[in-house]
N, CA, C and O atoms as a GROMACS GRO file, in nm:
protein
  324
    1MET      N    1  -0.045   9.475   7.442
    1MET     CA    2   0.007   9.341   7.441
    1MET      C    3   0.140   9.341   7.517
    1MET      O    4   0.218   9.436   7.509
    2GLU      N    5   0.163   9.237   7.588
    2GLU     CA    6   0.289   9.224   7.668
    2GLU      C    7   0.404   9.205   7.574
    2GLU      O    8   0.392   9.143   7.469
    3LEU      N    9   0.514   9.261   7.615
    3LEU     CA   10   0.638   9.239   7.538
    3LEU      C   11   0.695   9.102   7.554
    3LEU      O   12   0.741   9.040   7.458
    4ILE      N   13   0.691   9.053   7.682
    4ILE     CA   14   0.735   8.918   7.707
    4ILE      C   15   0.612   8.833   7.718
    4ILE      O   16   0.534   8.848   7.812
    5LEU      N   17   0.594   8.742   7.620
    5LEU     CA   18   0.471   8.664   7.614
    5LEU      C   19   0.490   8.536   7.694
    5LEU      O   20   0.584   8.460   7.673
    6THR      N   21   0.396   8.516   7.788
    6THR     CA   22   0.400   8.389   7.862
    6THR      C   23   0.334   8.282   7.779
    6THR      O   24   0.283   8.312   7.672
    7GLY      N   25   0.334   8.161   7.823
    7GLY     CA   26   0.278   8.048   7.751
    7GLY      C   27   0.131   8.068   7.720
    7GLY      O   28   0.086   8.050   7.607
    8VAL      N   29   0.056   8.106   7.824
    8VAL     CA   30  -0.090   8.124   7.810
    8VAL      C   31  -0.118   8.239   7.715
    8VAL      O   32  -0.198   8.223   7.623
    9VAL      N   33  -0.056   8.352   7.733
    9VAL     CA   34  -0.081   8.469   7.655
    9VAL      C   35  -0.040   8.438   7.507
    9VAL      O   36  -0.109   8.479   7.414
   10MET      N   37   0.068   8.369   7.488
   10MET     CA   38   0.112   8.336   7.351
   10MET      C   39   0.013   8.243   7.286
   10MET      O   40  -0.020   8.258   7.168
   11LYS      N   41  -0.037   8.145   7.364
   11LYS     CA   42  -0.132   8.051   7.310
   11LYS      C   43  -0.259   8.124   7.261
   11LYS      O   44  -0.311   8.095   7.153
   12LYS      N   45  -0.306   8.218   7.342
   12LYS     CA   46  -0.428   8.294   7.311
   12LYS      C   47  -0.399   8.375   7.187
   12LYS      O   48  -0.483   8.381   7.097
   13ALA      N   49  -0.282   8.436   7.180
   13ALA     CA   50  -0.248   8.520   7.060
   13ALA      C   51  -0.242   8.432   6.935
   13ALA      O   52  -0.290   8.473   6.830
   14VAL      N   53  -0.186   8.320   6.945
   14VAL     CA   54  -0.173   8.231   6.826
   14VAL      C   55  -0.313   8.182   6.787
   14VAL      O   56  -0.346   8.182   6.669
   15LEU      N   57  -0.393   8.144   6.880
   15LEU     CA   58  -0.531   8.097   6.847
   15LEU      C   59  -0.614   8.210   6.791
   15LEU      O   60  -0.694   8.189   6.699
   16SER      N   61  -0.597   8.327   6.844
   16SER     CA   62  -0.675   8.443   6.790
   16SER      C   63  -0.634   8.472   6.647
   16SER      O   64  -0.719   8.495   6.561
   17ARG      N   65  -0.506   8.470   6.619
   17ARG     CA   66  -0.458   8.492   6.481
   17ARG      C   67  -0.503   8.384   6.392
   17ARG      O   68  -0.542   8.412   6.278
   18ALA      N   69  -0.500   8.261   6.436
   18ALA     CA   70  -0.545   8.150   6.352
   18ALA      C   71  -0.691   8.165   6.322
   18ALA      O   72  -0.734   8.141   6.210
   19ALA      N   73  -0.771   8.205   6.422
   19ALA     CA   74  -0.916   8.222   6.396
   19ALA      C   75  -0.937   8.330   6.295
   19ALA      O   76  -1.020   8.313   6.206
   20ARG      N   77  -0.866   8.442   6.302
   20ARG     CA   78  -0.879   8.546   6.204
   20ARG      C   79  -0.846   8.500   6.064
   20ARG      O   80  -0.915   8.533   5.968
   21VAL      N   81  -0.740   8.424   6.053
   21VAL     CA   82  -0.699   8.369   5.920
   21VAL      C   83  -0.807   8.277   5.864
   21VAL      O   84  -0.842   8.286   5.746
   22VAL      N   85  -0.860   8.191   5.947
   22VAL     CA   86  -0.965   8.096   5.902
   22VAL      C   87  -1.089   8.172   5.861
   22VAL      O   88  -1.151   8.139   5.760
   23ARG      N   89  -1.128   8.272   5.938
   23ARG     CA   90  -1.249   8.353   5.902
   23ARG      C   91  -1.227   8.423   5.770
   23ARG      O   92  -1.317   8.424   5.686
   24ALA      N   93  -1.110   8.482   5.746
   24ALA     CA   94  -1.080   8.549   5.624
   24ALA      C   95  -1.084   8.456   5.506
   24ALA      O   96  -1.137   8.489   5.400
   25ARG      N   97  -1.028   8.339   5.527
   25ARG     CA   98  -1.025   8.236   5.418
   25ARG      C   99  -1.167   8.194   5.385
   25ARG      O  100  -1.200   8.181   5.267
   26MET      N  101  -1.255   8.170   5.487
   26MET     CA  102  -1.389   8.129   5.462
   26MET      C  103  -1.467   8.239   5.388
   26MET      O  104  -1.546   8.212   5.298
   27ARG      N  105  -1.443   8.363   5.428
   27ARG     CA  106  -1.511   8.476   5.353
   27ARG      C  107  -1.468   8.479   5.206
   27ARG      O  108  -1.550   8.502   5.117
   28ALA      N  109  -1.340   8.456   5.182
   28ALA     CA  110  -1.293   8.454   5.041
   28ALA      C  111  -1.354   8.338   4.965
   28ALA      O  112  -1.391   8.354   4.849
   29LEU      N  113  -1.366   8.222   5.027
   29LEU     CA  114  -1.426   8.108   4.958
   29LEU      C  115  -1.574   8.131   4.929
   29LEU      O  116  -1.623   8.096   4.822
   30VAL      N  117  -1.644   8.190   5.025
   30VAL     CA  118  -1.786   8.218   5.004
   30VAL      C  119  -1.806   8.319   4.892
   30VAL      O  120  -1.901   8.308   4.814
   31ALA      N  121  -1.722   8.413   4.885
   31ALA     CA  122  -1.732   8.518   4.781
   31ALA      C  123  -1.712   8.459   4.642
   31ALA      O  124  -1.775   8.506   4.546
   32ARG      N  125  -1.627   8.357   4.628
   32ARG     CA  126  -1.600   8.298   4.494
   32ARG      C  127  -1.693   8.189   4.456
   32ARG      O  128  -1.702   8.151   4.339
   33ARG      N  129  -1.766   8.136   4.555
   33ARG     CA  130  -1.853   8.018   4.535
   33ARG      C  131  -1.960   8.049   4.430
   33ARG      O  132  -2.011   8.161   4.423
   34ASP      N  133  -1.994   7.947   4.349
   34ASP     CA  134  -2.104   7.959   4.255
   34ASP      C  135  -2.237   7.975   4.340
   34ASP      O  136  -2.248   7.928   4.453
   35SER      N  137  -2.331   8.042   4.280
   35SER     CA  138  -2.452   8.065   4.354
   35SER      C  139  -2.553   7.949   4.342
   35SER      O  140  -2.655   7.948   4.411
   36GLY      N  141  -2.522   7.850   4.254
   36GLY     CA  142  -2.609   7.733   4.238
   36GLY      C  143  -2.592   7.672   4.106
   36GLY      O  144  -2.509   7.715   4.026
   37MET      N  145  -2.670   7.570   4.080
   37MET     CA  146  -2.659   7.496   3.948
   37MET      C  147  -2.735   7.582   3.845
   37MET      O  148  -2.835   7.647   3.873
   38VAL      N  149  -2.679   7.574   3.727
   38VAL     CA  150  -2.749   7.633   3.613
   38VAL      C  151  -2.852   7.534   3.563
   38VAL      O  152  -2.852   7.417   3.604
   39THR      N  153  -2.940   7.578   3.476
   39THR     CA  154  -3.054   7.497   3.436
   39THR      C  155  -3.013   7.362   3.382
   39THR      O  156  -3.075   7.261   3.416
   40SER      N  157  -2.909   7.357   3.299
   40SER     CA  158  -2.869   7.227   3.244
   40SER      C  159  -2.813   7.129   3.353
   40SER      O  160  -2.839   7.009   3.349
   41GLU      N  161  -2.740   7.184   3.445
   41GLU     CA  162  -2.697   7.099   3.562
   41GLU      C  163  -2.814   7.051   3.641
   41GLU      O  164  -2.818   6.935   3.683
   42TYR      N  165  -2.908   7.137   3.663
   42TYR     CA  166  -3.028   7.100   3.738
   42TYR      C  167  -3.102   6.988   3.665
   42TYR      O  168  -3.146   6.892   3.728
   43ALA      N  169  -3.115   6.998   3.533
   43ALA     CA  170  -3.188   6.901   3.459
   43ALA      C  171  -3.114   6.768   3.459
   43ALA      O  172  -3.178   6.663   3.467
   44MET      N  173  -2.986   6.768   3.451
   44MET     CA  174  -2.904   6.641   3.453
   44MET      C  175  -2.913   6.582   3.590
   44MET      O  176  -2.915   6.459   3.603
   45GLY      N  177  -2.919   6.663   3.695
   45GLY     CA  178  -2.934   6.609   3.834
   45GLY      C  179  -3.070   6.539   3.852
   45GLY      O  180  -3.080   6.433   3.914
   46ILE      N  181  -3.175   6.602   3.795
   46ILE     CA  182  -3.309   6.540   3.803
   46ILE      C  183  -3.312   6.408   3.726
   46ILE      O  184  -3.367   6.309   3.773
   47ILE      N  185  -3.252   6.409   3.608
   47ILE     CA  186  -3.252   6.287   3.520
   47ILE      C  187  -3.176   6.172   3.596
   47ILE      O  188  -3.221   6.058   3.597
   48ALA      N  189  -3.065   6.206   3.657
   48ALA     CA  190  -2.986   6.105   3.731
   48ALA      C  191  -3.066   6.054   3.849
   48ALA      O  192  -3.064   5.934   3.876
   49ALA      N  193  -3.136   6.140   3.922
   49ALA     CA  194  -3.214   6.098   4.038
   49ALA      C  195  -3.332   6.008   3.994
   49ALA      O  196  -3.362   5.908   4.059
   50VAL      N  197  -3.395   6.044   3.887
   50VAL     CA  198  -3.506   5.962   3.837
   50VAL      C  199  -3.457   5.825   3.789
   50VAL      O  200  -3.522   5.723   3.813
   51ALA      N  201  -3.342   5.825   3.721
   51ALA     CA  202  -3.283   5.693   3.676
   51ALA      C  203  -3.250   5.608   3.794
   51ALA      O  204  -3.275   5.488   3.793
   52PHE      N  205  -3.193   5.670   3.898
   52PHE     CA  206  -3.161   5.589   4.019
   52PHE      C  207  -3.287   5.535   4.084
   52PHE      O  208  -3.290   5.421   4.131
   53ALA      N  209  -3.391   5.617   4.085
   53ALA     CA  210  -3.516   5.572   4.153
   53ALA      C  211  -3.580   5.461   4.069
   53ALA      O  212  -3.640   5.371   4.128
   54VAL      N  213  -3.570   5.460   3.937
   54VAL     CA  214  -3.627   5.354   3.852
   54VAL      C  215  -3.550   5.228   3.877
   54VAL      O  216  -3.611   5.122   3.892
   55VAL      N  217  -3.416   5.233   3.881
   55VAL     CA  218  -3.341   5.112   3.907
   55VAL      C  219  -3.368   5.059   4.046
   55VAL      O  220  -3.380   4.938   4.063
   56LEU      N  221  -3.378   5.143   4.143
   56LEU     CA  222  -3.406   5.098   4.281
   56LEU      C  223  -3.546   5.034   4.286
   56LEU      O  224  -3.565   4.932   4.352
   57TYR      N  225  -3.645   5.095   4.216
   57TYR     CA  226  -3.779   5.039   4.212
   57TYR      C  227  -3.778   4.900   4.146
   57TYR      O  228  -3.847   4.809   4.193
   58LYS      N  229  -3.704   4.885   4.040
   58LYS     CA  230  -3.699   4.751   3.972
   58LYS      C  231  -3.633   4.646   4.064
   58LYS      O  232  -3.676   4.530   4.068
   59VAL      N  233  -3.535   4.685   4.134
   59VAL     CA  234  -3.464   4.589   4.226
   59VAL      C  235  -3.561   4.549   4.336
   59VAL      O  236  -3.578   4.430   4.364
   60VAL      N  237  -3.625   4.646   4.397
   60VAL     CA  238  -3.710   4.620   4.513
   60VAL      C  239  -3.833   4.538   4.472
   60VAL      O  240  -3.880   4.455   4.550
   61THR      N  241  -3.886   4.560   4.353
   61THR     CA  242  -4.007   4.489   4.313
   61THR      C  243  -3.973   4.358   4.235
   61THR      O  244  -4.064   4.290   4.188
   62SER      N  245  -3.850   4.325   4.222
   62SER     CA  246  -3.815   4.197   4.157
   62SER      C  247  -3.862   4.082   4.245
   62SER      O  248  -3.879   4.098   4.366
   63GLY      N  249  -3.883   3.962   4.181
   63GLY     CA  250  -3.937   3.854   4.251
   63GLY      C  251  -3.862   3.808   4.373
   63GLY      O  252  -3.920   3.787   4.479
   64GLN      N  253  -3.731   3.793   4.359
   64GLN     CA  254  -3.651   3.750   4.471
   64GLN      C  255  -3.645   3.845   4.587
   64GLN      O  256  -3.656   3.804   4.703
   65VAL      N  257  -3.627   3.970   4.556
   65VAL     CA  258  -3.626   4.074   4.666
   65VAL      C  259  -3.760   4.087   4.733
   65VAL      O  260  -3.770   4.104   4.855
   66SER      N  261  -3.868   4.078   4.649
   66SER     CA  262  -4.004   4.089   4.702
   66SER      C  263  -4.030   3.971   4.795
   66SER      O  264  -4.089   3.989   4.902
   67ALA      N  265  -3.989   3.851   4.758
   67ALA     CA  266  -4.009   3.733   4.839
   67ALA      C  267  -3.932   3.747   4.972
   67ALA      O  268  -3.984   3.714   5.078
   68GLU      N  269  -3.805   3.798   4.965
   68GLU     CA  270  -3.729   3.820   5.088
   68GLU      C  271  -3.792   3.917   5.179
   68GLU      O  272  -3.802   3.894   5.300
   69LEU      N  273  -3.837   4.028   5.121
   69LEU     CA  274  -3.906   4.131   5.206
   69LEU      C  275  -4.026   4.076   5.273
   69LEU      O  276  -4.047   4.101   5.392
   70GLN      N  277  -4.112   3.996   5.197
   70GLN     CA  278  -4.228   3.935   5.254
   70GLN      C  279  -4.195   3.839   5.367
   70GLN      O  280  -4.263   3.833   5.470
   71ALA      N  281  -4.088   3.764   5.346
   71ALA     CA  282  -4.041   3.668   5.452
   71ALA      C  283  -3.998   3.747   5.578
   71ALA      O  284  -4.029   3.707   5.690
   72ILE      N  285  -3.931   3.852   5.560
   72ILE     CA  286  -3.890   3.933   5.673
   72ILE      C  287  -4.007   3.987   5.749
   72ILE      O  288  -4.011   3.982   5.872
   73VAL      N  289  -4.106   4.040   5.674
   73VAL     CA  290  -4.227   4.090   5.739
   73VAL      C  291  -4.301   3.979   5.811
   73VAL      O  292  -4.349   3.999   5.922
   74LYS      N  293  -4.312   3.862   5.750
   74LYS     CA  294  -4.379   3.753   5.819
   74LYS      C  295  -4.314   3.711   5.945
   74LYS      O  296  -4.381   3.683   6.044
   75ARG      N  297  -4.179   3.705   5.942
   75ARG     CA  298  -4.102   3.666   6.064
   75ARG      C  299  -4.120   3.771   6.169
   75ARG      O  300  -4.131   3.738   6.287
   76ALA      N  301  -4.122   3.899   6.130
   76ALA     CA  302  -4.138   4.004   6.230
   76ALA      C  303  -4.275   4.001   6.293
   76ALA      O  304  -4.287   4.024   6.414
   77LEU      N  305  -4.380   3.972   6.215
   77LEU     CA  306  -4.513   3.971   6.267
   77LEU      C  307  -4.546   3.846   6.349
   77LEU      O  308  -4.634   3.847   6.435
   78SER      N  309  -4.473   3.740   6.319
   78SER     CA  310  -4.498   3.613   6.398
   78SER      C  311  -4.402   3.596   6.514
   78SER      O  312  -4.405   3.495   6.583
   79ALA      N  313  -4.318   3.691   6.534
   79ALA     CA  314  -4.222   3.682   6.649
   79ALA      C  315  -4.296   3.691   6.782
   79ALA      O  316  -4.396   3.763   6.795
   80ARG      N  317  -4.246   3.618   6.878
   80ARG     CA  318  -4.304   3.623   7.014
   80ARG      C  319  -4.237   3.730   7.091
   80ARG      O  320  -4.116   3.750   7.083
   81MET      N  321  -4.318   3.800   7.168
   81MET     CA  322  -4.264   3.909   7.252
   81MET      C  323  -4.248   3.861   7.392
   81MET      O  324  -4.204   3.937   7.479
   0.00000   0.00000   0.00000
């Protein structure tokens, strides 16, 4: 390495050091990370997803939303090209 660092060499050295620090930090984070959800967390996630799906189904199949969707489809099919 040069004793007198020019702007370009210094920038490369700083970026190289920053990249090494970031890689080391990412390795440390990956090493500490949980490997996944436990069974109870998985079950709660499924229950929440099913509840959301039921609410969404009820909203989409309600009278007003159903009528609006049918109107949109009718307008799309009757549009002139």
